[in-house]
N, C-alpha and C positions, 0 to 999 in steps of 0.2 A: 640759658646759654646753648647755642647750637653746637652740638658735639661734633658734627661733621666738619666744622670749620677749624677744629683743633689739629695740631700736628699728630701724626700717627703715634699711638702708644707702642711700647716695645712688645713685639708679638711673642706668644708662647709657642713652643715647639710641640706639635701634637704627638709626635712619636714617643715623647717622654711619658705619655699618659696611656699608652697601649700595652696590653700584655704582649711580651715578646713572642714572635712567631717561632715555632719549633720545627726542627727537622722531622719529617715523617718517621724516621728510624730512631727517634729519641727513645732511650731505654726506660722502660717502666721500672720503678723501684718500689714495689708494694710495701716493704717494711717501713720505709720512710713516709709513704703516703698514709699509712695507718697512723703514724705519729702525727702527721699534719691533720688528719681527721680528728684526732684527740684534742688538738689545739683549738678546734673551733668552739670549744666550750669554755675557753679561758680568755683573759683579757689580752695577753701579749704572747706572741710567738717570736722567737729569735733564732735565726739561722746564722751561725757565726763560724767562719772558716776563712783561711787564706784564699787567694785567687786560684781558680781552676778546680774547685771542689764541687761545682755544679749547683750552687745555691739558687741562682736565677733560673736555671733549666728545671730543677726540681719544682720550684714554686710555680713557674709558669705551666708546667705539665699538669701539676695537681689542680691549679686554679681553673684551667680550661675544662676540667671535668667536674666542676662543682655547679650545683644549681644556684647557689647564692651569688650575689653580685660582687664583683671584684674591682676595686678602685686601685689602679697601679700608678706609682709615681717613681720614675727612674731618675735618681739624683745625680748631679755632677757638681763641681766646685762652684760654679756660678750661682748655685741655689743657696749659697750662704748669704742671702739677702732676704731679710724678713718679709718684705713686700712681695718679692718674686716667689718665695716659698709659699706664701699665703695664696697668691694667685693660682699657682699650680695645684695646691691642695684642694682649694674650693672647686676649681675647674674639673679635676678628675672625679671629685665626688658628684658634681652636677651631672657629669656624663652618665653616672650609674644610678642617680636618684631623681628621675624626672618628677616624681611626686613631691619632692622638696625643692624643686627648682626655684619657686617664688621665694621661699625662705632663704635659700643659699644665695640667690641673686641679691636680696636685700642686704645680707651680710657682706657680699662682694662690693656692693655700692657704697657701704659706709665703713668698710674695714680700715680704710686709710685714716679714719679718725683716731684709731686706737692702735694698740700693739698686738702681738701674737697671743698674749695671755687673754686679752679681751676676746680675740677671735675664737679661742678655744672655748671660752664660756658660751658664746653665742652659738658655736657649732654644736656643742653638747645639747643645748636647748633645742636646736633644730632637729638633730638626729634622734632625740628622745621621742619624736613623733613616729618614728619608723615602727613597722610591725613585722619586719623580717630582717634577717642578718645581712650585714655588708662587711666585707673584708677590705681593710686599707693596708696596702703593701708598699713599704718604702724600700726600694732596691738601691744598693750601694750607699747605705746610710753612713758608712765610714767616712765618706767625703765631707760630711757636715762637721764643721768645727765651731760654728757660731753658738755661743752659750744660750743666746736668746731662743734659738730653735730647739735646743735640748730642753730648755725650761718649758717651752710650750708643749712639747711632746710629753714631758713628765706630767704636766697638768692635765693633758688630754687623757693620759692613762689613769690619773687619779680620779677623774670625773666622767670617764667615758660611759655612754649608755650601754645597756646590756646587749643590744643588737650589734654593736660595733666591735670588731676584733681586729687587732693590729698585728702586722708582721714586720719585723725589721730584718733585712738581709744585709749583713755587715761583715767586714774582715776582722773587726776587733770588738771588744766589749763596748757597747754603746754608752756614751757619756750622759745618761739620763738616770733619774732617781727610780731605780727598779728594785732596790734592796728590800723594801717592805713588801713589794709585790712577790718577790721570790719567797720571802718568809711565809706569806699567806697562800702560797701555791698558785698565784695568779699568773705566773710566767712559766712557760715551757720552752726548752731550748734544744736545738739540734746542733751539735758541735762538729768539728772537723773529724773527730774519731768516728762519729756516726755516719758522716757523709762519705767516708772512704768506701770504695767498692768492696763488697763482700766477695767471697770466692764465687758464689753463684752468679752475682751480678757481673763480675769480671769475665766469667766463663761465657755468659750470654752475650756480653758486649763484644768479646773477641770472636766468638763463634759466628756472629752475624757478619764479620768482616774478614775472618781468616779461617782456613780449613785446619782445624786443630787435630793433632795426632791422638790416637788411642793406644794404650792408656795415656792420659794427659797430665804431665807435671808442669807444663809450661805456665799455666795460669798461676799456680802457686809461686813459681819463680818470679813472674812479673809482679804479682802483688807484694811479694817480699821485697823486691828491689825498689818498687815505687811507693811502698807503704800505703797502698790503696788509693793513690792520688788519681782521681778520675781523668783530669786533663792529661796526665802522663800516659794513661792507657790509650787515649785518643791519639796522642802523638805517636806512640808505638805503632798503632794500627795503620796510621798514615805513612810512617817512614819505613816500616818493615812489613810488607803485605803478606808474607808467608811465615809459617811456623819456624822453618829453618832460619829465615832472616831475623826473626825475633830472637831466637836463641843466640845467634851470632851477635846480634845487636846488644843483648844484655851482657854478653861476655866482655864486651868492650866498654861497658858503662859501669862506673863505680862512684857516682856522685850523688848529691842531694837533690832536692826539688829544683834548686837554682841551676844545678848542672843539667837536670832534665830539660829545663827551659832552654838553656843555651845550646846544648849539644843536640838533643833530639829535634828541636825546632829547626836547627840548621840542616838536619837530615831531611826534614820535610821540604825545605826550599830546594835542596839539591836534587830532589826527585821530580820537581816540577819543571815545566818548560821554561826556557830562559825568559820568554816574554811574560809569562805569568809571574815568575820571580820578580822581575823588574816592576811589574804593575803593583805587586803587593808592597814592595819597598817604598815606591814613590807615593802610593796612596795612603801610606801610614802616617804621613805628615799632617793629615787632617783628622780631627776627632770623630767626625761623622761625614759620610759622603753618599751621594747618589751617582748615577751614571754620568750625568752632565758634569758635576764637579770633578769626578774621577778623570773624565776625559780632559778637562781643563788642566789638571795637575800632571797627568801622566802623558798627555798628548797621544792617547790611544783612542781612536774612534770606535774600537770594539769593546769599550769599557763595560757596556751592559752585558755582553756575552761573557766577558771575563769574570764579572761579579757573579753571574749565574754559575759559572764553572767553579768558582771558589765555594759557593754555597752547596753545590752538588757534591763536591769533594769533602765538605765538612771542615774546611780550613779555617776554623775559629772566626768565622764571620757571622755577625748577628743582625738579622733584619730588625729595624726599629719601628716598623709600622706594618699593618696588615696589607697595605697596597704594594709592599715590596719595592719601595722607592728609596728609602734611606737605610744605610747600614753602618755598622762600626765593627772593628776587630775586637776580639776578646781582650780585656785590659792587659792580661799578662803577655798576650801574644803581640799586641801593638808595641809594647816596650821592647820586645825582642826585635821586631821589624825595624823600629827606629834605630836601634843599636846597630843592626846589620847595615842599614842605609848609611849611617855615619862611617862605618868601616869601608864600605864600597865606594861611596861618592864623596867628592870633595865638599868642603864647606860652601864654596860659591854655588855648586850644583844644588845643594839642599836649600840654600837661600832662594835659588831660582824657583824651586818647587813651592816654597812659601809665597813667593811673588805671584805665581800662577793662582794659588788658592786665594790670595788677597784680591786679585783682580776679579776672580769669579764671584766672590762674596760681595765685592763692591758693585759689580754689575747687577747683582740680585738684591741690592739695597739693604744688605746686612752689614752695617758699618762696624758693629761691635766685633763680629767674627773677622772682618777684614783687618781691623787694626790689630787684633790678636796675632795675625800672621805677619803683619808689619814688624811687630816687636820681636818676632822670632828671627827676623832677617838681620837684626843688629845693624841696620843701615840708617844712619842719622838723616841722610838726605831724603830717604823715603818716608821716614817719620815726619820730617818737616813738611814735605809736599802733601802728605795725607792730612795732617792737621790743618794746614793752610786751606786745603780744598774742602775738607769735611768736618773740621773741628767744631764749627758752630752748630752743625746738625747734630753731632754727637752730644754737644752741650745741651741742646734743647731736648734731646731724647733722655737726658738724665744720666749719661755715662760719665759723670764727674770724676769718679775714682779712676776710670780707665784713661781719661785725659791727663789727670795728674800723674799717673804712672808713666804715660808716654812722654810728658814734658820732663819728668825726672830723668829720662834717658838722654836728654839733650844738655849740653853744657850751657850754663847761664849766658855765656858770651854769644852762643849761637841763637838763643831765644831773643837776645837783645838786638840781633841783626835782622830779625824778621818781625815786622810790625804786627802781622796777623797773629803770630805766636804770642807776642807780648800782650796784645789785646785779649787773646783767648785766656791767657794766664790771669789777666786782670778780671775778666768776667768770672772765671772760676773762683778767684779770691772773694768775690762778692757773695758767693754761695756759702763760703766758710766764715764770712764776716771778718776777714783778715785784712785790716786796714793797712798794715805795714806792707804786706805783699801787693796789695792793690796800688799803693803809692809807688812802690818800686817798679812795678810793671808799667804804670803810666809814665813814669819818668823815662823809662827805656824807649817807649814809643815816641814820646815828645822829642827825644834826641834825633830820631830818624826823620821827623817832619821838616821839610824845607822851610826856610824863613818866610818865604812868600808862597804858601800852598795854593797856587792857582789851579793845579791839577785837581780834577774832580775827585780822584781817588783819595788824595790827601785831605781834601775838605771833608769827605765822609769820615775819614779816620779821626780828624779833629772833632767832628760831631760826636763820635763815640767817646773820645777822651772827656769832652765837656759833660756828656751825659753821666759818665762814671763819677766825675768830680762832683756833679750836682747831687748824685745819690749819696756820696760820701759826706758832703756838707749837710744834707738834710738829716743824716743819721746823728750828727753831733749838734743839731739844732742851730746851725749857722744859716739862718733863713735867707739873709741877704745874699750870701755867697751861693747858696743853693739856687735861688732864682736867677742870679747872674749867669751861672754856668748852664742852667736849663735854657735860658734865652740864647746863649751862645751855641748850644747844641742844636736848637731849632733853626738858628740862622745859618749854621754851617752845613746842615743836613742837605745833601744833594738830592736825595730822594725823600720826600715827606713821608713815605711809607717805609720806615726802617725801624730797626730795634732801638736805635739811638733816639729817634723821635718818640717812640712809645715810652722810653724811660724818662726823657725830658718832660713829657706831658704829665707823667705820674709825679715827678718832683714838683712841677708847677702846682699840681693838685695838693701835694703836701704843704706847700707854702700857703695856699689858700685856706687849708684846714687850720694852720697856725694863725691865720688872720681872722678865723671865725667865719669865713664865707663858705658855709657847707654846700649850698646849692651850686655855687660856681665850682667848688672843688669836685663835687660829684660829676659835673659835666666834664671837667678836665680828665678825671679818671675814666669816664665812659669813652672819651676820645682816645685815651691811651689804650683802653681795651680794644677798641675798634682797630687801631693801628696794629696792635699785637696780634690780633686775629689775621689781619691781612698778610703780615710777614711771618705768620705761624710761629711766633715767639712765645712759647709756653710759659717761660719764667716771667717775662714782662706781663703776660696775661694774668698770672697768679697774683702778682703784686698789685696790679690795677684792680682786680676783683677783691682782693683782701682789703684794700683801702675803701672801696665802695661799701663793703660789708661793715667796716668800722664806722663810716659816716652814717649809715642807716641805723646802726646801734645807737648813736648819740642823738639821732633825730627821733628816736623812739619807735622806729620801724623794726621791732625785734623779729617778727616772723620772717620778713623779707631778708633781714640780715642773716638769720639762721639758714635760709634757703641758699643764699650766696655762699655761705661757709660750707654747706654740704656739698655743693658743686665743686668748690675748691678742693676739699679733701679727696673727692672722687678723682678729679682730674690729676691732682698731684700724685696720688697713688698709682694711677694707671701709667703715668709717665716717670715713675720712680724718682719723684722729687719730694717725697714726704719728709725728708730730713734737711731741706734747705732752711736757712734762718727765718724766712718769711712765714713758714708753717708754724713756727713757735708763736708768732704774732697772732695767727689765726686760731690756734689752739687756746691761747690765752683769752682772746675775746670770746670764744665759744664758752670757755669756762665761766667767764663773767656773766654771760647770758644765761647759762644753766643755773648759776648761783641765784640770779634774780628770779628765776622760775622755781627755785628751791629743788632743783634736780641735783642734789649735792653729790651723789655718787658719780654721775656723769661729769660734773664739774671737776672732781678730783681725777678722773681718768684723763681728762684733757690736760690737766696740770702735769700729770706724769708724762704724757706724750710730749708736751712742750719741753719739759726738762730733758727728755731724751734727745730732742732736736739740738739743744744747745749744750749738751754735756761736754763738748770739746771747746766751747767758747770760754771767755773770761767769767769768773764766778759772779761778778756783779750783774750779769745778764739774768741770773736767777731771781733777782729782787722782786719783780712784779708777780711771778708765779708763787713765790713764797707768801706774798701778801694775800693772794687768792686762797691758798691753802689755809692760811691762818684765819681768813674770813669764814671759810667753811667750818673750821674747827670751832670757832665761836658759835656758829649756828648749832653745832652738835654738842655745845657745852663741854667741849674738850679743851679746857682753858690752859692746862699744862702744855699741851701740844701747840696751841696758839702762841703761848708765851715763848716757847723755844724758837718757833719760826720768826717771830717778831724780833727776838734778840739777834738772830742771824742777820736780819735786815738792818738792824741798827748798826751792826758792825760794818756791813757793806756800805751803808750811806756815810759812815764816818771815814772810811778808808778810800772811797772811790767817788768820782764825779759821775752821777747817774742822770738819766733823762728825767726832765721835770715831771713828765707823766707818771713815770715809775715811782718817783718820790711821793707824788700826791696819792697814788694808790696805796703805797705802804703806810703813809701817815693816816689815811682814812681808816684803815683797819686798826692801826695802833691806838688811835683815839677811841674807836669803838670798844676796843679791849679795855682801855683805862676806864671808860664810862661804865662798862659792865662790872668792873672791879671796884667801882666808886673811888678811883684813884684821882681825886681832884687836885692834889698837889702836883702830880705829873702833868696834868692837863694845863694847869695855870702856868707851870714852868715853860711848857712848850709855847703856850699862847703869848707869853711875855717876849718871846723872841721873834714873833711874827709881825709883818706889816702887810697891809692890804694893798694889793696892786690896783692901780686905777685902770690898767688895761687887762681885762679878763675876757678877751674876745674868743679865745679857744678853750677847748674842754680841759686842757692841762691846767690852765690858770683858774678856770671855774671850779675844778675839783679842789684846788688849794683854797680858794675862797670859801667853798662849802665846808672844808675842814675847819677853817677859822670860825665860821658860824656855828658849827657843831660843837666846837670846843667852848665857845662863849655860852651856848645853851647848857652845856654840861656843868658849868660852874655858876650858872644863874645870871649871866649878863644878858637879860632878855631883850631890852631895848636896843643895845648896840647890835645884837645878833639880827634883829629885825631890819636894821638899817643895811647891814651887809647883804642879807637875803633879798632885800628890795633891789639893791644894785645888781646882784647876780641875775635876778628874775628879769629885769629890764633887758639886759644883754642877751640872756637866753631866749627871750621872746623875739627879739630883733633878728637873731641868727638861726632860729629854729632848733634849739637844743631842748627838745621835749623831755628827755630823760632828766636833764638838769633841772628843768622847771618842775617836774614831779617831785624831786628831792627837796627843792626849795619850799614847796607847799607843805610837805610833811614836816619840815623843820619849823615852818611858820606856825603850824598847828600846835607844835610843842610849846613855842613861846607864848602863843595866845592862851593856851590852857593854864600855863604857869602864872599868867597875868590875870586870870579870871575872866577872860573874854571868850566865853563858850561859843557864842554865835560865830565870831570870826574864825575860831578853831574849826568848827564844823564846815564853814564855807571853804576854808583852805583844804580840808580833807576831801570835800566833794570835788574840788578842782583836781586834786591829786588822783582821786579815783577815776575821774573822767579821762585823765591822761593814761592811767595805768591799765584800764580795761582792755584797749586794743593791743597794748604791749604784753598783757598777761603778767605784769610785774607784781610780785608778792613779797619778795625778800625785804625790800625797803620798808614795807609796812610792818612785817613781823619783828624787825630788829629795833623798832622804835621803843622808847621807854614806856613803862606801864601806864603812866598818866595819859599817853596818847592812845595806847592799845585799849584802855578802859572805855573810851567813848565810841569805839567801832560799833559795839552792840547798840548803843543809844542812837547812833546815826542810822543804823539799819532799820530800827523801829520807827523813828520819827521822820526821817527825811523822805521826800518824794524823789526817788531815784529812777532813772531809766532802767528797764529790766536787765539789760546786759551789765550795767554798772552794779546793780543790786546783787546779781549772781556773783560778780567778782568779789564784792565785799563779803558775801556769805562764805566764799572760799577762804578769804583772808581770816575771817572769824574762826572757821574750822581749823585752820592751820595754827592760829595762836592758841586755841583751846588745846589742840593736840600737843603743842610744845609745853604748855603749862602742865598737862597731864604727864608728859615724859619727865619733867623736872620733879614732880611729886613722886613718881615711881623711883627715880634715882635717889631721892632723899630718904625714902622709906625702905632702906635695905635692912632686912633682919640681921641680927648679930651673927646668926648661924651661917649666913652667906660668906662672910669673911673667912670662916674656917674651911670652907669648901674651895677657896681661891677663885671664886667667880668674880669677874670684873663687873663694873656697873652696867655696861652694855649687855653682858651675858645674863645678868640678873633681869634686866628689862625683857630680854627675849624669853627667858624662862617663865617670867610672870605671864607673858602673853600666851605662851604654850599652855600654862595653867588655866587661862581664860578660854582656851579652845580656839584661838586664832590660827588661821592658816599661815604658811610661810609668806604668801603674797600679801596678806593683811598686815603681818608684822613688818614686812619691808615697807609698805605704804605708810604705816604709822611712824616708823623710825626714820623715814626718808633715806633708806639704804637699799642696795640691790638685793634681789632674792638670793643670789649666790652668796652674798655676805651673810644673810640670815642662815643659810645652810652651813656655812663655815662656823658661825657662832654655835649653832646647835651641835655640830660635831664636837666642838671643844667642850660644850656643856656636858654632853653624854659621857665624854672621856673623864671629866672631873667628877661626875656623879656616879660613874660606874654603871650606867644604864645603857640599854641597847635599843629602846623604842620610845615613841612619843607618849604612849600611855603611862609608862613609868616616869618619864619626865614630867608629865602633867600632875601625877600624884605627888611627886616630891615638891613641885612648885606650890601646890596647894598646902602641903604640910609646912613648908617654909613660911608661906604667907601667914599662917596662923600660929607660927612659932612652935609647931608640933615636931620638933626635931627628933623626938623619940622614934618617929616613923622611919627614920633613916636606919 
């Protein structure tokens, strides 16, 4: 895929990843800097205090004087987005770690496949290669409320490499799991009491700004009244520039920190020129500003000079980058300025300021910031005009939640009066799989269309409506209606290069898939992809690419399908569309692909990611993922877990009408489970309720027919099964379903072996291997019954196979032997193990430790991730009361020989 043809991804703000620039007169605080120096030997440092206690200033001052590398991430509320958070985190680390750029880039490229927990694991592995310290500083961590991010940081702290040290700058106790770290001494904190100015610091601070009298009791009075609040001292120094004025000022003040903010900050304003006061009030309506934006909002052409004046005076303005282009006011000060602005200016005047900001952001192509200011105006007409003009661009950039929030500000009647808004609401509802909302929005638009839509505008609107109806019909397997609406969309489209055309072509492709015409379907989706690129419609592009990956999967082009999926994950992540329903479909197919390659851990990760995508949808949407999870559990011989998942699916299928593909997936795993459990009555009962469809053109119906053949073989109906398989094979060959043909041949070999026809069985297996080798398919072979697995070795020795096929068969042999070995290990658990509360999997890991295997070798043997092995080892050590591998190995050997006395 040509990346440059895609819509622009949402940009990152560089200033959020720079150490804040400091005033040259920033006060040095040696006592706290010593504490920070001590924190460099621990895992986590926390600076916790309310606003105005100098957390950011202290950390930035200290960080700029360290030889170690500093990765800075200044957080705001928009960072409560896992994908955005991950992008910023990796980008700030990459800036500081050029030697790990390739590793971090690989993580960046594929992080959209997984969640933040996965990212943390990969990040720890990459950072483990470092040979020198790096500090990761999260400023304003208190703005994070998303539990997913807290969980990720907790996991990072649990597994962080020794060279990584983390600092959290926050106003409150961070919502992460640091209790254990505190108990173990791995956390050091600087509180508000410690951040308060000492007498010496306050004296130095004021002496640099005010001529203090001798002897001096003024500093003591200031500290006592302000309770050491650093921001309060700065306010005093600005508002009362002489010792006498400070004394007079204190005599009039009798409030708390909140009163300091309201009263003393007002004194600051009163001592500034009127033009500077007005500039500060007006510029406070924006969260960040440069000279150009400030000019647009305040209508002051001398904004650059005024910003420099504010910085020179130290009026609570913070530069956000080293280039001195972007600034913000201190958080506690901007609240005051906005309050003063509301007192001084009328509501319409403040709305006008937001309009100026809106227009500037709009002119600079930042629609998200622009719409934020529109919402501050509380002007329905402006919201309408903005969404009508820019809603589709916002939609394609992934600002779905922002669009929903904007539409929620408008009365339903108003939306119904504007066809563009109703259409936008319809498109948004497709990302939420909300059929009711989609139907309502479409009916609203249809009421606005003239009876004879000759106008080209209305013809294009009709095309969009038909495209959306086609998409909705395809989702419920109403193929005839789907094709009808898709044709209507293509006929009504005024411009053949439109999003409606891309969607209609994709639906036509889905219809062709249902008819079993994979090659034609692939061409339709390729056309849809081409149109989506032309109109820069990222969501239509994702769907067209997802369907192509799906077709390639069933055609047996596993590697190419995998590559398509990888691009999809990357593009979706970059455009913040990782949570739209189509991505569940992609995760699910990737999980099936990983399962066939016996990459079980990765398959489960994709299942979890898919479930997160659909967590707000109807429960029946979980059916296919539960089936894959159960399939993995069967491979891992975790039959209780598999049974629980399959029982959930049974309830879903009983209570809900589900897609035929989902039902076939669920029944394939259910039958495999019954076959492994030798539950022939259940299989016979299911088989008695089935009829074989004459039309098995598509993979949905082929799966169901394969399920029937599998069930027949499981209960010994060899000849009927062969008849079904012959029918499936004929259709699969005609339509290019290579993966289906592979499974047909494996099931044929089962029937032939049972009927004593060894030569035919070997021939069927050779055909299956020839298909499997380019696919790298192995799972289908390893889950066959023992009678089939038993002739793999004979085939390897006797048959003349091509080198590539022979190597693939050798790999299958090794996997089946490994699985048999694992089963024997699980069965041979010493009685002493149960008294130690070790699970079967932990006993397997412990035995391999006893054999001297590395973590990597254990992971490979058990088909699990290295991180999972480490987790098992940690639990084993806790249960055994040991602290190192040597002790674990000794106990494993003792248990293996039943020498429990050694414990």
